[in-house]
Residue, then its C-alpha position, 0 to 999 in steps of 0.5 A: m604535769f600530764h596533760v591526759d584525754l579518752c580516745g575512743p570506743s572504736r568502731t573495731i574491737s582489737i584483738g585484747g577485747n579494747y575499745y577506748g585508748l588513754v594518752i596521758v601526755d608530759d608537759f616538759s619532755r612530751y613523753t607519751w604514754t597509752l593505755f587501752l581501756v575496755t570500759k571508760d570506767e577503767a581509766f581511774g584505775a590506770f591512770k592511778k598504775l601509771a601513776k605511781i610508776v612514773q613517780n617511783e621511777k623519776n622520785c617526784t610528784i605530778v604537780a598537776i593533770k590536765t582533762y576535758h569535762g567528762r566521768e571518765f574523769q570529773n567523778e569522786s575517784f579522781e577528784n580523792f586520788c588528786e586530793k590525796h595526792g595534792i594534785q592539781h586537776i584543772f578542767s578545759a571548757t566544755i568543749t574547747p578542746q584547744q584549751n588542752g592542745v598539746v595532748e589533742r594534737k599528740n590524737r590527732a598525730l596517733e590516728e592519722i599515722v595508724k590510719t597510714l600504718l593499716n592501709e599501707t600495710n593491708l592489715p585488719k583494723y583489729f590490729w589498731v592497737d599495737v598500732v597506736n603502740t608502734a605509732c606512739y614508740v616511734l614518735n618518743r624516739v624520733l621527734i626532737r623538740p624544737i630549740l633543745k634540739k632533743t628527743p622526749y626520750e632523752f629528757f625523761k629518760g636521761r639519755k641517749l637512745n638507740i635506734s638499731h633495732f627499729r623495724v619497717f612495721g607491718r613487713k614479714c616476719f619469720i619467728l622462731n619456733n623456739g622450744k614451743d611445740n615437738l618438733g619434728k625432724f623433717d617440719s618448719k624451725a620458724d614460723e612466719g609471721i607480720f611485725l608489729g611492734y615493740s614491746s613494752h615491758s621487755h626488750a625484745y619485738r611483737a610479732y603476729n605467728k600466721r601459724t598459730m595466730l597470736i601474738e608473740e614477744t620474742v627475739h628471736i625473730t629474722f626479718d625479710e629484709i631481702n624482699q623487703k629492698v627487692h620491694d622498695k627498689s621496684q616501688n622506686s622504678a615505678d614512681d620515677e616511670e610514673v613523675k617521666r609519665l607526667q611530665g611527658l603529658k604536662k609537655s605535651a599539654a604545653d606543645r598544644t597549648g603552643k599551636l593553638d596559640n599561633v593559630 
């Protein structure tokens, strides 16, 4: 069973020209997919494509889908598709999003992560698609299902995962100019970039190249780990100093209160 919801429109158009995000959650494993659309009308095409991929991969059929009452879901194309493949289409009651709470909560989690990452890294808002993709990619691999003690990835893929390739989002990186340009003897071999996440189609990283102003998918990336460690260390020192300052203020306030009580 799939829980499906459409988010948007976003006030900021993404680099790829998208305004909407289609979020699909598997009921059993809680594995999540995020698809991005220019208009609402593309919802059925995107869902149909993903449904075929999942059914071929898992060699099983989708039993039911759950959505809200919206023209992008309650239309002839969806009805014909569900009828042809024997899929039950369940609708939540009008203005009752809690009846489809599985995907609604996932939407809220993704939204909060996107806000946090964009504000932490000071990246422009038109990178929101990459942030959502990265958040979804990470959540599928780090959230532990209660009682069962497994991640959505382990449930859906049926194998252990490796997260040694995880990197800090938005950090500075260097992208190797691997034959893309005809370099001179004294030209730089790498371009500075911003790490944006992980490719959904290959084992590669996604990064924004500041020189070409393009998003690239490549494994030829070196991350600025040294400056990151220095930044984290200075941040921890600043936090410690702030804690000491607040403790001093609390102690001073307590001393003044004690003197007033004595008077």
